[in-house]
N, C-alpha and C positions, 0 to 999 in steps of 0.2 A: 504493500500500500504506500509506503514511504517513497519507494522508487517511482510509483505512478504519479504521486503528487508533485514530486520534483520535475518529472518529465512534463506533466500537464502545465505547470507554471512556466517551464522553459519554452514549450511550444507556443503557449499563449503570448508570452513576451515577444516572440519572434513574429507574430501575426502572419502565419504561414498560409492561411486560406487562399490568398490571392497570389501565392508564389508558385512558380513552376519549378519542381524539384527533380533533380537527377540523383539517383542512389547508386553508388559504386558497390555492387554486390559481389563479394569475393568467393562465396561458397563456404565461408567460415561462420562460426556461431555469432560473432559480434554484429556483422552487417546484416545477418538474417534477423536478429532481434530488432535492429534498426527498422527494417521493413515492417515487421509486426507492429511496432510501436507507432510508426507513421500511419499505417492503415487503420489502426485502432482509433486514431484521432481524426479519422475521416479524410485523410490525405491519400492521394493515389500517385506516388512517384513513378517515374519511368526508371527501370533498372538497367544497369550496364555492367557487363563483365569485361574487364580489361585483360586482354590476352597478351601474355608475355611468356615466351618459351625459350629454352636453350637453342642455340644456333643449329646444333646437330642433335636432334631429339634422341637418336638411338644411343648417344654417348652418355647421357645423364638421366637419372631417375627423376622424373618431373610429375608432380601431382596435379597438374593443371586440368587434366581430363576429369578427374574426380571433383575438382573445384567447380568446374562448369556444370557438371551433373547436379551438384548440390545447389548451386545458384539457380539453375533451371527449375528444380523441384520447389524451392521456396517461392520464387516469383510466380509460378503457376498456382501455388497454394492460395495466393492472395490476388489472383487475377491481374497481375501486372505484367506488362510486356518486358522481355529481356533482350537486349541487343548486345552483341559481342563487338567490342572495339579492339582492333588489332593495333597495339602500340609496340610491337616487336622491334621494328627498326628504330623507333625513337629511343627505346630503352638501351639497346646495344650501342647506338650512336652517341647518346648523351650520358647516361649513367655509367655504363661500362667504360667509356673513354675517360670520364672524370676519375673513376676509381683507379684505373690502371696508371694514369698519369701521376696521381698522388702516390700510389704504392711504389712506382718506379723511382720516385724522388725520395723514398725512404720515409714517407709520411704514413699516418694512420687515418685513412678516410672512413666515412660512414655512408655507404651507398644507399641505405634506407632513408637517410635524411634527404638526399638529393632526389630520390625516387618520388617523394611527396611533392617536392618543388617542380621537378621536371616532367613527371609522368601523371600522377594522380590528379594534381591540380594544374598541370601544364599541358602536356600533349593531349590529354583527354579534353581539356577545355578548347584546345585548338580544333579538335575533330568534332566534338558534339556538345561539350559543356557550355559553350558560348550561347547556346539556345536556351539555357536555363538560368533562373534567378539564383538558385542555390544548388550546391553539390553536397550531398549527405554521405558520410562515411561512418564506419564503426570504430573510429579512433576514441580512445579514452582521453578526452580533453573537453574543456568547456570554453565558452566565450561570454564576454560581458560587453555591453554597449554603454557608452558614456558620451555626454555632450560637454564640450569644453570650448572656451574661447582662446584661440591660439594667437601668439604674438604676430602682429602685422595684419590681422583681420579687422574688419570694421567693428567698432565697439558694440558689444551686445550680439554679435553674429555667432551662433554656436556652430561647432564642427562636430560631426558624429565620429567617434572613435570606436573601434571594435578590438577588444583585447583577447588574446589567447590566454586561458587560465587553466590551472591544473585540475586534474580529476580528484575526487575524494579517495580513489583507490591509489595509494602511493606506489604500489608494486606495478600496476598496469598502466599508470599515467604515461601518455605518449607525447606530451608537449615537447619533449626534447627532439623527437623525430619531426616535429612540425615547425620548429623555430627558424627554419630557413625559407619558409614559403613567403611569397610577396604579400604586401598589404591588400592588393586587389583580390588575391586568392583567399586570404582569410575572410574578407568581407562576404565571399560567396560560400564559405564553409559552414556546414551544419553537422553537429556532433550529438545526435539524439540520445546516445547511451553514455555520454561523458559524465553524466551525473550519477551513474550507477557504479556499484562494486561488481567485480567479475562474477562473484557468487550469485548476485541477483540476476545477471544476464544469463548464466547457466540455468538457473531455476526457471526463468521465463521460457527458454528454449525447450527445456524438458517438459514443462507443463503444456506448452502449445504443440508439442510433437514436431518440432522443426527438424528437418533432415540432418543438419550439422550439429545437433545438440550435444553429441558425445565426441565430436572431433577435437583432437588436441590442438592447442594453439601452435601456430607456425613458429618454428625456431630458426628458419633459414633466412637467406637474403630475400628482401622484398620481391615478391612475385615469383621467385625461383624455387619455391618449395624445398625439396630435400637436398639441393645442391650444397655441398660443403664449400665454405669460403676459400679454403686453401686450394681446392680443386678448381674453383672459379678463377683464382689468380693464376694457377699453374697453366690453365688452358690458354692464357694470353701471354704470360711472361716467362713460362718455363721455369727452369732452375738455374741458379748461378752460385755454385759452391764458394765458400770463403771461410776464413778463420774465425773461430770463437776465442776471444781473449778475456782472461780474468782482469777486470779493471784495476784492482789494487796492486797486482803483481806483474802484469804484462805477460803472464804465462798462457801459452796456447793450451786449451783444454779440449778442443775438438773442432769440428767443421759444421757449418750450417749449409742448407741447400739453397738458400736465397734469403736476403734480408727481408724481403716482402712477406715471408711466412711468419715473421715475429713482430711483436708489439712491445713498446716500452712498458716495463712492469710485469711482463709475462713470467710466469713461474712454471706452469704445467706444460708438458709436451716438449720440453727441451731435449730430453733423452741423454743427459750427461750424468755420469756417476759422481758420487761424493757430494750430492746436492743437499739442500735445495739451492738452485741457482735462479737468479733474477736477471732479466734483460734490463740493462741500464741505458745503453745508447747504441746508435747505429752510425757507422762511418760509411756513407754511401760511396764516396770517392775511392776508398781503399777496400770496400766490400768486407768490412770487419764488424762483427757483432761483439759488443762488450757486455759481459755479465759480471755479477757480483755474487759472492758466496755467503750463505747464512740465512737466518730468518729475518725477513723485513729489514734489510740493510738500509742505513740512512740515505745512501746514494739513490735509493728507489723512490725517494719522496721529494716533493718540491712544495714550497709555500708561496712563491711568487713566480709569475710567468706572464708573458705577453700574449695578447689576443689581437689578431689583425683582421682587416676586412670585416669589421663588425657589422652585422645586418640587423638594423632596428626593425622589429616586426610591425609595430603599430605607430610609435612616436619616437623620433630621434631626440633623446634626452641630452645630447651633447651641449645644446644651447644653455642648459641649466648648470653646466659644469665649466670650470676654468682649470688651467694647469695646476692650480694650488688647491683645488677641491676634489672631492671624490664622492662616488655614489655608494650608498650602503645597499648591498645586494646579497642574494644567495645564488649559488650556481651548482651545476653538476657537469662532469666531463664524460660520463658514460651513462648507459641506460640502467640506472639503479634507483632505489627509493631514497638514496642519501642526497641531501642538500648540504652545502657548506657555506658558512657565512664569510663574507669578504668585503673588501672595498674595490671599487672600479675607478681607475684614475686615467683620464685622457692623456695620450702621448702624441696626438696629432695624426692626421691621415687615417681616420677610422681604426686606430690602434689604441689599445688600452692595457694598462698594467692591472692584473688581478692579484691582490694581496689577501691571501686566505688567512683566516684566524688560526688554522692549524695545518700542518703538512699534509699533502695529498699524495696518495700512492699512484704511480703509473701515469703521470702526466706526460703525454706524447705529442710531438709536433704533428699537426694534421687533424687531430681530434677537434671536435666542436666543443667549445665551452659555452654552455647554455645558461643564460643569465635571467634571473627572476628578481622580483622585489624582495625586500628583506623578510617577507612572510612566505616566500616561495609560493605565491598565489598567481600573480600576473607574470607572464613570460615577456621579457623585454626584447629578446632576440638571441643571436649567437654569433660567434666568430671563431676563426681557426687559430688554434694554439700554435705559437711559434716560440722557440727557445733560443 
């Protein structure tokens, strides 16, 4: 009942009755429950399944066939039409190119973040989404609208702002994956289950006998089902063996198959005896992987780091800051339920210094640092970590 009241209040506040809605139906439990909830409120969205598959289907195990079957079953259950949108070329041209360029440079990119920006709210909008007022998805995120008077505008003239806000489910919250979308994309975004806990969504799916009710959550790369991330990289970059050196002693302890298979802070899967070992840094020019021995060595932590090319999601707060002031924030650098308190200080050219209250494990160049207000409620945006 609580979930219903939250959803009812949310949909009423959006005034959706006169809106044309496109729903991205993935075949998973989350987007299926989104369709159920929208239909229950008297809305009739058009459903779309975005088709992305491996370039050579016979090489990789892909669950897209089952996904489409599930999406078809759910759309038919509620009398909604389902259209398949082929974004295969756009995914491989845009997201894969971005990922491989970053990985080759020794960075730690996040293809799922760019998939939302370039595919779900990008290529889809180019193909079909532009015909709709709103694009609904099963993301665990919320939005808030606010009217403010911005500097430079006529006195008393309000501007409508739409903020990306965190979900009450800290484990499933996906605002970090959405922090790179553009302002115009956020304005069209609709997250009908963002007010719910995952358990509530599962309960609804089971009660309503939705086909994907018992499907496990996807653990792979966005759209690519069961494809392993290292296999994804190996497919394009191959292997490039090099030395593994102990940072403190300069002693060679083994070889790696390619720097791109390792991330800063990594502990598992290194395969060297006498551990534990932690990945500390990568020398791309010399193709050397540096590791440190022991349990949580100090060298695996950082308390200050730079973030470049910061993307303000709703409102650029730089005008409120000067080189001598800072913004009180919370942030995260990976998809976890942990938020860290810090200050954010402008350095010029969309670059900021993040000064965390406590040391952070595994800060890696290329990762996105996602920034929130000091209550980790509103998401301000994100930028790429540089050391």
